[in-house]
C-alpha positions in Angstrom: -12.1 -1.2 6.5 -11.6 -1.1 3.2 -12.2 2.1 1.7 -12.6 2.6 -2.1 -10.9 6.3 -1.5 -9.1 7.5 1.1 -10.8 9.7 4.4 -10.3 12.8 5.4 -8.6 13.5 8.9 -12.8 15.0 8.9 -14.4 12.2 7.8 -12.2 10.2 9.9 -13.2 12.3 12.9 -17.1 11.9 11.8 -17.1 7.9 11.6 -15.6 8.0 14.9 -17.5 9.7 16.5 -20.5 7.6 15.3 -18.6 5.0 16.2 -17.7 6.0 20.0 -21.3 7.5 20.3 -22.9 3.9 19.6 -21.0 2.1 21.8 -21.3 4.6 24.6 -25.2 3.3 24.4 -24.4 -0.1 25.6 -26.8 -1.9 24.4 -24.5 -3.4 20.7 -24.2 -7.4 20.1 -21.2 -8.5 21.9 -20.0 -9.0 18.0 -20.8 -5.9 17.0 -19.0 -3.7 19.4 -16.0 -5.6 18.9 -16.6 -5.3 14.6 -17.3 -0.9 15.7 -14.3 -1.3 17.9 -11.6 -2.4 15.6 -12.5 0.0 13.1 -13.1 2.8 15.7 -8.6 1.3 15.9 -8.2 1.7 12.5 -10.0 5.3 12.2 -7.3 6.4 14.9 -5.0 5.1 14.0 -5.9 7.5 10.3 -6.3 10.4 11.8 -2.7 10.5 13.7 -0.9 9.4 11.0 -2.8 12.1 8.9 -1.6 14.7 12.0 2.0 13.4 12.2 2.1 13.9 8.5 1.3 17.5 9.3 3.8 18.3 11.9 6.1 17.0 9.9 5.5 19.9 7.2 4.4 22.2 10.4 7.9 22.1 11.5 10.3 22.9 8.3 10.5 25.7 6.5 11.2 27.5 3.4 14.9 29.4 3.2 15.6 32.0 0.7 17.3 30.1 -1.5 14.6 27.2 -1.4 15.9 24.7 0.8 13.6 23.4 3.3 15.3 23.0 7.3 13.9 21.8 10.4 12.3 24.8 12.5 14.0 24.9 15.4 12.3 26.8 18.8 16.1 28.1 21.3 14.1 27.5 24.6 15.9 29.4 27.2 16.1 27.1 30.1 
């Protein structure tokens, strides 16, 4: 998937949805279906990585002295 710029999460999801729709139609030649599948897997990985990155950002908090620390919720058992 050689892209000139990195896709946003939303752009990647839109492309992934189009690929899924095409593959679900079932009338795609095998070679083209394999190509769509590979592109879909790359888009899926891109989305997963972006979500993991955001999750990492959301689990940090900024303290009063400007330091970042992990955000932990102590759950009662």
